[in-house]
N, C-alpha and C positions, 0 to 999 in steps of 0.2 A: 506496500502500501502503499512508503514513504518512493516507491521509486515510482508507482508512479501516479502520486504526488507532486513528484520534482516533474517528471515526463508534464504533466498539467501547464502547474507556472508558466515550464520554460516552452509546450509552444504559447501561451497564450500572452506573445514576446514574440511573433512570428509575426500578427498584422504590422507593428507596430517596425519592427523593420523596415517590414514592405513598403510600407506608410514612408519612411523615414529612405529608403530610395527612389518613392518614385511618386514622391511630395508634389514635383512641379505638374503632372497629370491630374492627381487630386486638387490641384489648386484651379482649376482650369472653370470649374465652377462649385455652386455655393453650396449643394449636396457634395459635391467631395472633401471643401474648404469642411462642413461638418462633419464627416465621417471623418476628417487626420486629425479636428479634436476631439474628441473621443476617443478615439484609438491611441491619442500622447494620452490623456487621464485617465485614462484605462491604466495604462501599463507604468502607471507614475505609483499610485496605490497598489500596484503591487509591488514591486520596489518597498515601499511599505511599508508594507505587513508582512514583505518575509526577513523586512530587518528588523522590525519590531518584535514578529515573534519568534523571530532562530536569536538571533544577534543581542537583546536589551534586556537583561534582568529586570522581569512585571512589567517580560513588556504584553503580554497577553491581555493584558486589558485593553490598553494599550492599542495593538492589534484589529479588537471586535471594536472603540469606536472607528477609526481605520473602515472595518468590513462598510460599516454601518455609512457610514459618507460615501466608503465608494459606488453603495448602493443608490442612497437619494443622487450622486453624483450622472451617477449610469444609467438612472430614470429618465433623469431635466436633457443630457445630453442625448440620447434618443428622441426624446418628443421634440428637439430644436431639428437633428437630423429630418427625422420624418415633418416638419414646418415645413422645408424645405421641397423638401418633397412633392407629396400632397397635391395635389388640386383641391379640393371643395373644402373652402375659408372658414366653413360655419367645425369642422374638423378641426379645422390652425387654430381656433378660437377657445377648442374643445382640450385642444393640448397643455394651454396655457391654464387654464382651469388644477387641468389634472396633472399636472406637474405642481404648484402651491396643496394642491391639495394634498396628495403626497408625498410631502416636503415635513409638513402640519405632521403631518399622523404619522411620518418614522421618527420625529422627535416626538411626538406622545408615550406611544411603540412602545420607545428609546428606555422613555422615562421609566414604565409603569411596569413592561417585562423585569425579568427574575437574572436576579445578578446581572443587569443589561447590555445580553449578551445574543437574547434566541431574536433575530429577524424573521423567521418563517415569512410572521404571516405579512409583513409590506412583503415579501419575497413571492410570497405567494399572489396580491396584487397587481404587482410587476406583470407576473408571467403574464395571468389574467390578460388586465389588459392592455399590453404590446403583443396577444394571441389573438384581441379581436382589430387589433390597429393593425395587424402586418396582412392579417384577410383585407381588408378591406383595400391592403394598400394595393398588394397585388389585385385583383380586384378591378386597379382605380389604373393602374396601368396595364392589363389588357384593354379599354375600353380607350383606353386615348394614345397607349403607343404608336407609332405610326410611323415610324421612319426607319427601324432597327428591329430584331427578335426579339422578345422580352429577356431573353435565355444569354441574349448578348448585350446587357447594362447589367453595371454594380450593384444596381438599387437590384433585380432581382438578389443577387446571389448575397448578400449584405442580409435581404431576409429573411433567405428562403433558412441563414445561418442562424439568424436570429428564432423564427417559428420551432422549430428543431428543437432548438436549446433550451427556451422557454416553455414547449407542448411537455418537453421530456421530461424538464422540472417539474411542475407545476404539482403533479399531485407527491413529488416527494417532496417537496415545500411546507406541503398545505398539511403530510401527515408528520413529521418532520417535530412540532412545537407539542405530541404526546408522544411518540418514539422513541427522543431523539437519542432517551436515558439507557434504549437498550442496548449492549455490546455487536449483539448481531443489525441490528439493523444500522448501525452507522458504518461498519461495514460494509454493508450495502449500498448507504445514498454515497458512504467517497467515492465507491464506483460507479453506480450511475450517471454523477452530479460529473465526474473525473471524461466519465468514457463522453455527456452528449457538453462539455465546455472542450471539448480538445475536435471534436466534429464543428461545433460552431466557427471554434478559429483554423481549422485547414478551409471552412467558405469562404471563410472572413478572407482569406489571403491567397482564395480562387479572386472573388471581386475584385480582389485589386489589379490581380491580373489581369482581369476581365475588362476592368478600366486603361489601362497599362493599352490596352496591346486593340480595344475599337471602341471607346469613346475621340470621342471629335476634336483636335487640336482647339478649335475655333466655336465656343456655344453659339458666336451671333450667324457665323454659316449655317453651321447644322438647324438651329431653327428659319431660318431661310427657304433654306432648303427642305421641312416636311411644310412649309405656308407652299411650295411649289412642287410640291406634290400632290396636295390639296387640292389648287388652284388650276392644275394639271382635268383629274377627274373632274371639272365641273365644266369644264372648256369637250366638249365632246366632234363638237369641230373643227377644231384644228389638227385634233387627232387624226380627224379623217383628211382633211388636205394633204397631213405627210403624209399617209398612205398612200 
């Protein structure tokens, strides 16, 4: 289990390494910038949790605080990412409200939780929220994406990675609040969580590579291409004349 945990933390840094290498291509779009900020902040929290958890005396308490802060930042930055990828304006307003609610709820849950360490309820809420949000996001992309196949977009792979991660861990977090003291369950918990985390990070790496090889270098030119394609579909006379 220690080897698996170490492997999990190592793989969680791979998306950050790829983002650092291909950051210029990510910065072409606002969506890419939001994803880079999420990966950067997440990597910082991984280093801090490892440092305080393993190398600082009495670092377990500090590590639990960092994990709670990491949860809040993860929720906030993922909402920020989908704020720039979604088209529905009403849903964007909902993201702002959901972020505010989740921050206050996490603070409340931390204050009243036993030993200030059990954050399973906020984790379960986060999973359920993003499962529904990502499903709608993918539906929206299918409806409005006209220029390229959906599987050649970074957002598709990012959404797929997080959808598998949140779906795989939802019931795990929901059940953990009452069963975490069971040693057998602890083993199963670490095994399931590490497995879905590794899958998520591998898919996020694929998302970065897809963005590097298939995303347009100029967002404005890509938008103009989409507009031209739409206009051409409404000009059958010109098409017949060309034939």
